[in-house]
N, C-alpha and C positions, 0 to 999 in steps of 0.2 A: 638836836632839838626835838621837839615834840609832835613829832609828825610820824604815824603809823603808815607806810607804804602796803598796799594791798597788792597780793599776786596770785598764784594758784595754790598755795598751801592750805591746809584744812584749817576753817574758820577759827576753831579753839586757839592756834597759835597766836592768830594775831588779837583775841579776847585777851590773851595772856600778855601780848605786848602792850596792850591799851593799860589793863591792869598795872602792869609792873611800872609805866611810865608815872601813873598815877602815884604809887606808894614809894618808890625809889626816892625820887624828888619830891620838893615840895610844889608839885605842879597844880594849877589850877584849871587849866584846859590842856585837850590833846586832840589834835586832826587826823582823822583818818581820810587819806586820798586812795581813790582806783580809777581805773578807767577800763571801759569796754567791759567783758563779760567777768570782770572782778567786782564791778559794781555792786552786785546781788551779794557776794560775800561781805563787802565793807559794809552792807546794811546789816547783815545777820552779825556781824561782830559789834556793831555798836548796839544792836538790841539787846544782845545775849551780856555784855558788860554792863548796861543799865537795868535789866531786869534781874538778872540773876546775881551779879556780884556786888555791882556798886549802887543801892538805890538812889543815893543824893546824885545822882550822875543826870543831868539834862542836856538836851541837844540845843545849842546855842546858836547855831548857824550852819546853814546847807547851801552850798554852791553847787550849780551844776553847769557845764559846757560842755563846749566841742574841742577838740583839737584836730589840726590838719596834720595827717602824717604822711612823710615820702612814699610812693607807690612803690609795692613788693616787686621782686622780679618778674617779669613777665606782664607786668599790668602798665598802662601809662597814665594814670592821673591818682593825684594824690586821693587819700582817704579819709573820711570824719572818723574820730573815735569819741565816745561820749566820755565825759569825767566829772568824777563827784567829789567835793570834799564836805565832811560831816564834821563838824568841832563840838567836843563833849565838854562841857564846863562840870565843876563839883560845886557844889553849893556850901 
């Protein structure tokens, strides 16, 4: 599908993934998903793709939320992690 999951790789890897999704198939929209500290990389990737490479892209939708994850070893309560989904659309 047309979803790019953001992790800890360099930002340009995700920009390339977005551009590849738009160019390899006849795709009209791509969604970038990230959570936690990777949110800033997701925002950077979306902005770089829009402003430097594909000027015809627009942000059609942004969803933010919180996921409850199980506790890590040694912790006793669940932890909340922020999430974001950025949908880019080609005009």
